[in-house]
Kinemage of the C-alpha trace (Angstrom):
@kinemage 1
@onewidth
@group {chain A} dominant
@subgroup {mainchain}
@vectorlist {calphas} color= white
{ca met a 1} P 0.215 -0.038 0.037
{ca gly a 2} L 1.684 3.428 -0.592
{ca ala a 3} L 2.022 6.092 1.118
{ca lys a 4} L -0.756 8.482 -0.190
{ca glu a 5} L -3.481 5.897 -0.030
{ca lys a 6} L -2.207 5.001 3.653
{ca asn a 7} L -2.646 9.029 4.438
{ca gly a 8} L -6.217 8.688 2.647
{ca arg a 9} L -7.382 6.327 4.656
{ca asn a 10} L -5.826 7.793 8.045
{ca ser a 11} L -7.917 11.369 6.559
{ca gly a 12} L -11.130 8.997 6.333
{ca lys a 13} L -10.975 7.075 9.917
{ca thr a 14} L -9.884 10.835 11.606
{ca ala a 15} L -12.775 12.979 9.969
{ca arg a 16} L -15.425 9.758 11.235
{ca gly a 17} L -13.396 9.755 14.512
{ca ile a 18} L -13.797 13.465 15.003
{ca ala a 19} L -17.122 13.485 13.914
{ca leu a 20} L -18.502 10.535 16.222
{ca val a 21} L -17.104 12.475 19.155
{ca val a 22} L -18.960 15.292 18.151
{ca thr a 23} L -22.351 13.194 17.983
{ca ile a 24} L -21.723 11.972 21.233
{ca ser a 25} L -20.792 14.819 23.125
{ca val a 26} L -23.589 17.112 21.974
{ca met a 27} L -25.595 14.076 22.943
{ca ala a 28} L -24.506 14.259 26.591
{ca gly a 29} L -24.568 17.881 26.536
{ca thr a 30} L -28.262 17.420 25.441
{ca leu a 31} L -28.902 15.203 28.229
{ca ile a 32} L -27.296 17.222 30.439
{ca ile a 33} L -28.999 20.840 29.826
{ca ala a 34} L -32.426 18.461 29.422
{ca ala a 35} L -32.098 17.553 33.145
{ca val a 36} L -30.934 20.748 34.315
{ca ser a 37} L -34.446 21.986 32.620
{ca tyr a 38} L -36.106 19.668 34.185
{ca ile a 39} L -35.075 20.218 37.395
{ca arg a 40} L -35.472 23.735 37.157
{ca asn a 41} L -38.458 23.652 35.238
{ca asp a 42} L -37.051 26.083 32.636
{ca ser a 43} L -38.035 25.523 29.220
{ca asp a 44} L -36.292 28.318 28.073
{ca ile a 45} L -33.265 26.811 28.402
{ca leu a 46} L -33.982 24.131 25.896
{ca gln a 47} L -35.354 26.683 23.682
{ca thr a 48} L -32.611 28.958 23.555
{ca ile a 49} L -29.540 26.390 23.817
{ca leu a 50} L -30.939 23.945 21.858
{ca pro a 51} L -31.153 25.453 18.270
{ca leu a 52} L -27.508 26.481 18.982
{ca trp a 53} L -26.451 23.058 19.696
{ca gly a 54} L -28.196 22.108 16.206
{ca thr a 55} L -26.182 24.797 14.577
{ca trp a 56} L -22.920 23.996 15.641
{ca ile a 57} L -22.927 20.041 15.275
{ca gly a 58} L -24.477 20.360 11.599
{ca thr a 59} L -21.135 23.035 11.028
{ca val a 60} L -18.711 20.388 12.465
{ca leu a 61} L -20.268 17.715 10.733
{ca ala a 62} L -20.508 19.638 7.346
{ca phe a 63} L -16.837 20.876 7.566
{ca tyr a 64} L -15.229 17.250 8.243
{ca phe a 65} L -16.911 15.287 6.039
{ca gly a 66} L -17.249 18.115 3.164
{ca lys a 67} L -13.515 17.897 3.639
{ca thr a 68} L -13.258 14.463 3.584
{ca asn a 69} L -15.277 14.312 0.455
{ca phe a 70} L -13.047 16.869 -1.289
{ca glu a 71} L -9.895 15.035 -0.347
{ca val a 72} L -11.240 11.806 -1.686
{ca ala a 73} L -12.037 13.365 -4.990
{ca ser a 74} L -8.861 15.151 -5.581
{ca lys a 75} L -7.088 11.886 -4.832
{ca ser a 76} L -8.684 10.237 -7.428
{ca tyr a 77} L -8.596 12.979 -10.319
{ca asn a 78} L -4.974 13.484 -9.567
{ca glu a 79} L -4.613 9.422 -9.819
{ca thr a 80} L -6.486 9.078 -12.863
{ca ile a 81} L -4.630 11.991 -14.251
{ca glu a 82} L -1.444 9.910 -13.432
{ca arg a 83} L -2.693 7.048 -15.324
{ca leu a 84} L -3.227 8.703 -18.689
{ca thr a 85} L -0.812 8.394 -21.333
{ca pro a 86} L 1.208 11.586 -22.967
{ca gly a 87} L -0.886 10.991 -26.154
{ca glu a 88} L -4.237 10.648 -23.672
{ca lys a 89} L -3.498 13.969 -21.834
{ca ile a 90} L -3.244 16.060 -25.166
{ca ala a 91} L -6.230 14.526 -26.876
{ca lys a 92} L -7.951 16.478 -23.653
{ca leu a 93} L -6.104 19.822 -24.559
{ca tyr a 94} L -7.222 21.971 -27.153
{ca val a 95} L -4.727 24.475 -29.224
{ca arg a 96} L -7.058 27.324 -28.579
{ca asp a 97} L -6.059 27.159 -24.900
{ca cys a 98} L -2.464 26.267 -25.562
{ca met a 99} L -1.703 28.439 -28.226
{ca thr a 100} L 0.666 31.733 -27.938
{ca glu a 101} L -1.271 34.898 -29.624
{ca asp a 102} L 1.941 36.850 -29.017
{ca ile a 103} L 3.761 35.611 -32.194
{ca val a 104} L 6.983 37.871 -33.242
{ca phe a 105} L 6.968 38.214 -36.889
{ca leu a 106} L 8.204 39.693 -40.434
{ca glu a 107} L 6.078 41.454 -42.296
{ca tyr a 108} L 6.746 40.450 -45.679
{ca asp a 109} L 6.225 43.542 -47.892
{ca glu a 110} L 8.591 45.487 -45.645
{ca val a 111} L 11.555 43.286 -45.376
{ca arg a 112} L 11.460 40.943 -48.796
{ca glu a 113} L 14.016 43.602 -50.036
{ca lys a 114} L 15.849 43.543 -46.725
{ca lys a 115} L 19.377 42.009 -46.252
{ca ile a 116} L 19.646 38.404 -44.441
{ca glu a 117} L 22.660 39.969 -42.617
{ca asp a 118} L 19.800 42.703 -41.185
{ca ile a 119} L 17.224 40.267 -40.328
{ca leu a 120} L 19.875 37.791 -38.289
{ca lys a 121} L 20.646 40.437 -36.336
{ca asp a 122} L 17.092 41.938 -35.345
{ca glu a 123} L 16.833 42.200 -31.942
{ca arg a 124} L 13.159 40.849 -31.901
{ca phe a 125} L 14.301 37.856 -32.889
{ca glu a 126} L 17.468 37.467 -30.082
{ca asn a 127} L 15.412 34.909 -28.128
{ca tyr a 128} L 14.303 32.860 -31.299
{ca asn a 129} L 15.555 30.540 -33.772
{ca arg a 130} L 12.489 30.990 -36.043
{ca phe a 131} L 11.712 34.079 -38.240
{ca pro a 132} L 7.750 33.740 -39.160
{ca ile a 133} L 7.007 35.930 -42.386
{ca phe a 134} L 3.338 36.864 -42.626
{ca glu a 135} L 1.703 39.106 -45.357
{ca asn a 136} L -1.558 40.917 -44.579
{ca gly a 137} L -1.826 38.592 -41.241
{ca ile a 138} L -1.694 35.316 -43.235
{ca val a 139} L 1.402 33.142 -42.754
{ca lys a 140} L 3.727 32.902 -45.883
{ca asn a 141} L 6.713 30.997 -44.287
{ca ile a 142} L 8.544 30.524 -41.635
{ca ile a 143} L 12.246 30.191 -41.901
{ca his a 144} L 14.747 29.158 -39.179
{ca arg a 145} L 18.066 30.697 -38.412
{ca ser a 146} L 19.966 27.659 -39.806
{ca leu a 147} L 18.137 27.863 -43.239
{ca phe a 148} L 19.601 31.220 -43.458
{ca tyr a 149} L 23.049 29.759 -42.697
{ca glu a 150} L 22.295 27.094 -44.837
{ca phe a 151} L 21.643 29.795 -47.872
{ca ile a 152} L 24.521 31.437 -47.537
{ca gln a 153} L 26.747 28.664 -47.289
{ca leu a 154} L 25.433 27.669 -50.526
{ca lys a 155} L 26.090 30.806 -52.137
{ca val a 156} L 29.511 30.564 -50.791
{ca gln a 157} L 29.861 27.089 -52.488
{ca gln a 158} L 28.526 28.684 -55.564
{ca gly a 159} L 31.736 30.847 -55.860
{ca leu a 160} L 29.800 34.324 -54.611
{ca glu a 161} L 32.074 36.867 -53.413
{ca thr a 162} L 31.954 38.101 -49.557
{ca cys a 163} L 30.732 41.305 -50.569
{ca asp a 164} L 27.991 39.875 -52.589
{ca ile a 165} L 26.817 37.287 -50.046
{ca arg a 166} L 26.319 40.247 -47.439
{ca glu a 167} L 23.920 41.935 -50.216
{ca leu a 168} L 21.532 38.840 -50.108
{ca thr a 169} L 18.110 39.622 -49.382
{ca leu a 170} L 15.463 37.684 -47.996
{ca asp a 171} L 13.593 37.145 -51.599
{ca asp a 172} L 16.903 35.663 -52.633
{ca leu a 173} L 16.135 32.726 -50.580
{ca leu a 174} L 12.480 32.760 -50.992
{ca leu a 175} L 12.264 32.901 -54.529
{ca gln a 176} L 15.506 30.983 -55.411
{ca glu a 177} L 14.757 27.692 -57.709
{ca asn a 178} L 18.290 26.268 -57.726
{ca asp a 179} L 18.383 24.038 -54.522
{ca tyr a 180} L 15.520 21.860 -53.733
{ca ser a 181} L 16.805 20.929 -50.459
{ca ile a 182} L 15.896 24.496 -49.497
{ca lys a 183} L 12.763 24.905 -51.182
{ca asn a 184} L 11.560 21.649 -49.847
{ca lys a 185} L 12.438 23.197 -46.628
{ca leu a 186} L 10.802 26.481 -47.365
{ca glu a 187} L 7.530 24.252 -48.482
{ca arg a 188} L 7.424 21.984 -45.622
{ca ser a 189} L 8.043 24.290 -42.722
{ca leu a 190} L 4.863 24.530 -40.995
{ca val a 191} L 1.782 23.039 -41.371
{ca val a 192} L -2.004 24.655 -40.099
{ca val a 193} L -4.520 23.220 -37.855
{ca ser a 194} L -8.628 24.845 -37.095
{ca ile a 195} L -8.593 26.555 -33.376
{ca asp a 196} L -11.272 23.527 -32.734
{ca ala a 197} L -8.326 21.381 -33.024
{ca thr a 198} L -6.543 19.331 -30.286
{ca leu a 199} L -3.487 19.177 -29.145
{ca leu a 200} L -3.000 15.586 -30.116
{ca glu a 201} L -4.251 16.550 -33.605
{ca ala a 202} L -1.250 19.296 -33.542
{ca lys a 203} L 1.104 16.362 -32.754
{ca asn a 204} L 0.255 14.323 -35.730
{ca ala a 205} L -0.127 17.476 -37.944
{ca ile a 206} L 3.537 18.403 -37.335
{ca glu a 207} L 4.693 14.311 -37.605
{ca thr a 208} L 2.990 14.025 -41.346
{ca ile a 209} L 6.082 16.454 -42.436
{ca pro a 210} L 9.852 15.541 -41.069
{ca glu a 211} L 11.147 19.091 -41.163
{ca cys a 212} L 7.958 20.788 -39.397
{ca glu a 213} L 8.199 22.031 -35.831
{ca asp a 214} L 5.113 24.781 -35.978
{ca val a 215} L 1.782 24.412 -35.840
{ca phe a 216} L -0.439 27.547 -37.018
{ca val a 217} L -3.489 28.052 -35.768
{ca thr a 218} L -6.653 29.649 -38.220
{ca lys a 219} L -10.179 29.692 -37.476
{ca thr a 220} L -11.275 26.914 -39.803
{ca gly a 221} L -7.596 25.238 -40.547
{ca arg a 222} L -6.932 26.860 -43.933
{ca lys a 223} L -3.758 28.076 -44.704
{ca asp a 224} L -5.271 31.133 -46.362
{ca glu a 225} L -6.765 32.458 -43.087
{ca pro a 226} L -5.558 35.335 -40.754
{ca ile a 227} L -3.179 33.621 -37.889
{ca cys a 228} L -4.988 33.253 -34.583
{ca gly a 229} L -1.811 31.517 -32.914
{ca leu a 230} L 0.930 29.426 -32.754
{ca ile a 231} L 1.787 25.860 -31.081
{ca thr a 232} L 5.464 24.810 -31.417
{ca asn a 233} L 7.055 21.044 -31.149
{ca lys a 234} L 8.478 22.406 -27.737
{ca met a 235} L 4.983 23.333 -26.737
{ca ile a 236} L 3.336 19.712 -27.180
{ca phe a 237} L 5.995 18.152 -25.708
{ca lys a 238} L 5.608 20.319 -22.461
{ca glu a 239} L 1.762 19.380 -22.255
{ca ala a 240} L 2.294 15.878 -23.087
{ca thr a 241} L 4.882 15.581 -20.363
{ca val a 242} L 3.132 17.567 -17.210
């Protein structure tokens, strides 16, 4: 028998013992009051004291039994949660309750000709490795820091001079057609689910694309809808293991 189970049983026994003592005490007190009232021929004592005794015993019993019931219910709930598998846990959670709405992003029309070097130095992304690209509230791409470096390395291998490398822009990366690996990673960098989806559905969506680590949330799950929020693979993992 585990310590938790022993403590739960001991709490129940204690509460029942206290309730029994309280009941016996009240009965004894009632008999004493009745005897005094009979000897003094004074009915006011019973009329005044007994309602107070009744109220008091009701309060005490309600407190102890209510407390016991609450502890039993909490213990049962916690044990049920502990038995759930990670998949069962996130199947009960909805993306709308777990997603982040505070997304740091780049507006495509404003940065399309911006140098990659300057994008990488953007202070807003100092603590992030993902650069979401939005266009009129709709997600266009999400580019990982490593992909920027991979693109620059590709250009170095192709013989581009150092001074030219510093001139590379976001559009140079997004519109390039020569390297299938980079193009594939751009196209498969994200998935979209509806705001009514569960975290399990978001996890399954991510797992359909090996390169994907991010799930964007829209009203109905269409990619051409305004973004409501973002779920990352790390957020899903955290919820699954809590």
